[in-house]
Residue, then its C-alpha position, 0 to 999 in steps of 0.5 A: x500500500x503507497x501512502x504519499x507525504x501528504x496523507x502522512x502530512x494530514x495524519x500527523x496534523x489530525x494527531x497534534x489537533x486531536x491531541x491539543x483538542x484532548x488536552x484544552x477539554x481536560x484542563x478546561x474540564x479540571x477548570x470549570x468543575x472548580x468555578x462550578x464549585x466556587x461558584x456555587x459557594x457565591x450562590x449560598x451567600x449571597x442567600x444567606x444573606x436575605 
């Protein structure tokens, strides 16, 4: 099976893009869970003051 250099380049670019996307999702997932925890605390405090 013959694979030309353009196909190999496309696979490499696709693999790099997938790794970057997965890293971004993991980082954003962790940051979102931390933001949600602080967001819940912030929501509770104003409710307690009223």
